[in-house]
N, C-alpha and C positions, 0 to 999 in steps of 0.2 A: 554521498556528495562526490563531486568530481575531485580529483587530486589537485592540489593547488599548483604544484610544479607544472602539471599538464595544462592547467588554465593559463598560466603565465606564458608558457612556451607556445601555446596555440590560441592566443588571445582573439585573433580575428575569427578563427573557425568556431570558438566557443560563443562569441558574440553573435555570429551569424546564426548559430543553432538556437540561441535564445530567441532571436527574432523569428525564426521559423516556427517556434513553439508559442510565440505570442507572449513571452515573458520579459519584463522589463528589468534587466540586470546591467549595471554599469561596469562592464569588465574593464574598461580603461581605468576607471577609478581604482579598482582592485589592484591593478598592475602598479599604478603610481603609489598607492598606499603601501604595497609590499616593498618597493624600492626604498621608501622612507623608513619602513620597519627594519630592513636589512642595515641601512645606514645607522639607525639609532642603536640596533643591537651591537654593531661594531664599535660605536662610541662607548657604549656601556661596558663592553669587554675591555676596551683600552683603559678606560678610567678605573676599572677594578684591578687591571694589571698594575697600573701606576700606584694605586693605593697600597697594594700588596708589596711593592718594591720599597715604598716609603716606610711601611710598617717594619719590613726586615732590617732596614737601615737604622732604626731608632736605637737599637742597642749599641751601635757604634758611634753615637753622638759624642762630640768633644766635650760638651758642657751641658748644663741644665737648660740654658736658653735655646741652644741648637736642638736639643731634644724636644723642647716644648713647641718650637717651630715646626718640626717634623710631625709632631702629633697633630697640630692644627692643620698642616697641610694634608695629612692623611684623612682627617675628618671631612675637609672640604672636598677631597676627591670622592669619598664615599657618598657624600650628600649629592654630588653631581651624578655619580653612577646610579644612585637610587632614583633620581629624576629622570634620567635617561631610560631606566628600566621601566619606570611608570608610563613614560611616553610610548615605549615599545609595546607594553601591554595594552595600552588604549588603541594603538594601531592595529594590534593583533585582533582585538575585539571587533573593530570595524570591518576588518577583512573577513573574519569569520561569519559575520552577519551577511555580508554579501554573498560569500561563498555558499551559504547555507540555502540561498534563494535560487542559485543557478541549477537548472534542470539537468537531467541526464543527457547524454548524447542521443541522437536519433537514428534509428536504422535507416540506411539510405533507400530502402524500398518502401518505407512508410509514406503514405500520401501527405502532401503539404496542405495545411488549411485547417478549418474548424470541423465542427460535428457534420456538416453537410458535405464535407469533402472526403469523407471516409470511402474506401473502396469496397464494393460488394464482391466477396470472393466466391462463395458457393452457397447452396441450399441443402437442408437436410433431406432425409429419405421420405419424410412424411409430407404429403401435400397439404395445402390450405384446405379446410373443410368447405364443401359447398352445401349450405343449408337451404332446405326448401320452406324455411320458417324464419322469422325475425329472431336472431340469437340474442340471448340475454347476456348482460355482463356479469362479472363474478359476484358483484354485490347483490344483484337481483336473484341470481342462483343461490347465493348464500342465504338470502332471506327466505327463499322458497324451501330450503332444506335445513334451516336453522344451523348454519355453519359458523357464522361470525357474529360478535356482539361488540361493535364499535362504541355504543352508547355507554355500556357498563365499563368498557376500557377507559373512556374519557372520565367517567366518575372516579375511577380508581387512580388514574395516573395522568390524566389530561388528553388532549386531542392527539391522535396519531398512535395511541395504544389500543389494544383490542384483546378480547377473549376469543380463542378458537373453541368450537363446540362440536360435539357429536362426531360425524364422519371426518370433519376437517382436522380433528386431533389425530385420528388414525392415519389420515393422509399425510399429514405433517411428519409424524413419526416414521411412516412408511418411506417417505422420500429420504429421510436421514439414514434408515437402515439400508435401503437400496444403495445410496451413494457410498457409504462406508464399506459395505460388502463388495461393491464393484471395484473400488479402488484398492482394497486389501488384496484382491485377486490380481491386481496389476502392479504389485510391488510397493505399494504406499503403506507406511506404518501408521495405524490409527492412533490419534492423539486427541484427548479431551482437554481443552485448554482452560487456563484461568479467564474469568470474565473481566479481570483488572490488570492493568499494566502500568509500570512506571512511566513518567513523562519522558525520561531518557530513551526508553524503548520505543516509545511513539515517535520521538524525533529521529531515532535511528532508522526507522522504517519509512520515514518521509511524511508522517502526519503531524499536522499542527495542533497541539492540544490547547492552545491559548489563543486569544484574539477574537475580534468580532465575527470573522468568517469561519471560525472552526466548526466542524461537524462532531466534535468530540465532547462528551459529558465528562467533566472533571470532578473529582471528589474534593470539596472545599477543605482548605488547610492541609492538604496532603499532596504528595507526588504521584498519587494514583489516579487512573482514568479508566472509564468503561471502554472496552475495546470495541472498535467499529467493524473489525473483521479479525478472523483467526490469524491472518497474515502477520498481525503485530506481535502476538505472543509467540507464534512459531518462529518468526525472525529473531526475536529476543532469546529464544532457547539456547542458541549457540554464541550469544554475544561474548566477546572476549576470549573465544576459544580458537585453538589451531587444530584443524582436522588433518587427517592423513589422505593423500590422493587416492589411495587404493580404496578408501571408504566412500568415495564420491561416485555418482551423485547420491545424496540422501533424500529420499521421497517420503514426505509426511502428508497425512490426511488429517486435517484438523476439524473437529467438531466444536462449535462454539455458539453462543448467543452473540448477536451484534447489536450495538447501540449507536444510534446516530441522531443528532439534533435535527438534521435535514432543514437547516435554516434557509429560508427563502425558496423552499421547494413546492409550495402550494400551487395547485393548478389542476385543471380537469384531467390531465393525463396522469396525475400523481395520486388519483383517488384510490380509496380502498386499500388493499394490501400492497399496492405497487411501491409506495414510498412511505414507510412507517418508521417509528423510533426504535422498535426492537423486533428482531426476527432470528431464526436459527439458520445456520449455514454450515455446509461441508466444504472445506477449502483445501486445495492442493497447494503444497509449498515444497520447494526443493532447494538444497544447497549443491552447487555443481562447480566443476572446474570451468575456466573460460571457454575451453574448446568443446565443452558438452552443452552449453546453455542454448545455443540456437536450435539443435535437434531436440532438446528436452522441451523447449517452447512449442515446437511443432507437435510433439508428443502430447502435451497438455491439451492443446487445441483439439487434437483428434479424440482425446478421451472425453472432452466436453461434448463433442459431436455425437460420440457413441452413446453417451448418457442420455441425451435428448432424443436420439433416434429410438432408444429403447423405451423412452417415456411417450413415444408416438406423438411428438410435438412438432409442428412445422417451424422451421427457423432458417435464418440466413446467417452467414459468417461475414463479419466486418473487419477490415484492417483499418484500425483507428488512425485518423489523421493527426499530424504532429501537434496542433493546437489543442487537442482533446486528450492527450496522453496522460497528463499528470506527471509531477516532477520526477519520481523514481523510474518510470518506465522507459526503456529503450524502444520497445515495440510492444503493441497490445492488440489482441484480437477480441472482438465481442461476438457473442452469440445473441441475436435478437429473435425472440419467439413471436410468432403471429398470435395476436390477441384480439379475437373477433369483437369483443365488447368494448374495445378501446377506440375512442373517436366515434365518428358517425358510421363508418363502414369498416372498422377494424385497422389496427396499426401494429407495426412492429414495436416491441418493447424489450429492452435489454434484460437478459436473464443470467448471463455469465460473462466474465472477461478473464483473460489470462495474459500476464505480462512478464517479459524478461527485463529485469531491473539491472543486469550485468552486475558490476561491483559497487553500484551507487549506494545501495543499503549497507552492504557488507563493510564498506569503508567507515560509515558512521558507527556501525555495531562492533566494528573491529573483529570480523570473523575471517580467518585466514585458513590456508592449507599449506601443507609441506610436501614437496616431492621427495621421494626416497633418494638418498645419496647426494642430494643438492642442499647448499647452504641457503638460508633465508627462507622467507615465506611469501605467499602471494594471497590477494584477497579472493574469496570465492565469489561466484555469481549466485544471485538468488532469483528465484522465479515463483510466482503465484498464479493460481487459477481457481475460479469458482467451480465446484463440481455441482452443487445444488444450493441455491438460496431458496428456502422452502416457500416463502410467501409468493414470490414471483412465479416459481415453478407451479404452485397451485393455481394461480390465475390462468396460466397457459393451459394446464390440464383441464381445469373445470370449463373454461370457455370453448376450447377446441373439441371436447368430448361430450358436449351437451346434445341431447336428443330433443326431438319435437315434443315428446310428452313431458319434458322438463327434468327427466332423469339424466345422470351423468355417468358415462362409462369410465371404469377405472382401467388404466393401462395394465396389460397382462403382467408386466414385470413387477407391479405393486400389488397385485391382488393377494398374494400370500400374506403380506403384512397388513393390508386393510382388512382382509377377511371377507371380502365380497367382490362381486363383479361390477357393481354399479352403486351409486348413491341415488336413493329414491325408487 
């Protein structure tokens, strides 16, 4: 979240940023509530001081009547103090609820607007395929080669779940092996994360685990939730910790299952593996100092590009517009892969994103760092980026690498793990 003092001192700028991002937050109300909170706090402190002075004077009372009067006065002062404290706490709760809804600031170079206003920055090394036949989508190819079973998945867990079969299993594992190996060679520490996280950790990373619009599966009668991305447990790894500047940045490569309700996400473009309730993902995550985060964000974007260049998948890089950023992100880049089977003539589909969240998550999670020889601490910056979400990566690989005879070429970088050069 944003620092409350910063919000109050920069109320107009914060309000303008909310409007730029399409988020309805009453900053003026927060400022007014905080003024009342401070006045109420001062009143509670004054009443407590008066009650203490009366209490100290009881021993010097002249007689029993004066002593009883002083006791009664002290009792009344403490009741008034308790009432003022309750009012303060109620105001604090109202302020915190508004503060939690305020999104991060926005990078000045990020485009303003919604999804359609994103800037197209660059393209990958692999060109869109030019087929001399009508390409099949990944579901048709999957049926041809017995790769997916959505019907059995629905019988077991409901719509949106599936079984991977045969070569799809090896391709899924190959993508995970490739991404972990690739990032390990770039200074990222591999981590296999828990599939569950506490509600406080989800809230700290900016995910809403409750409410009608949540994308989170929560475990009934507990404070545990299935994670939607490794970003959640990786961010929570350092919650409440103070790091040394000389150890930053910390680069992590998280392997996890991801679970999402995908409420309201049905549609033609979401069919098959594109939008499902469970998938595997390799995620980049970093803790950095403030002066490292911009360059580290560009590094993560570059790594995502290198991964999909090696996977021989055509893609474009998008600078996400302000209204499509999500609360914690200061700036976000997406990689959108070309998917020939999507739509009537092929469409771009998001396969990765990378975000610089500055100190927005760290403030909630209380992750700080200390500079050698200096007093006090500062909040770290956190960054995240998809290396490979296996389901969507498989769509892009299968559809772009299909051949006229129905076989599917395996990218060279994956062949050692898949164990063959093609499917079919």
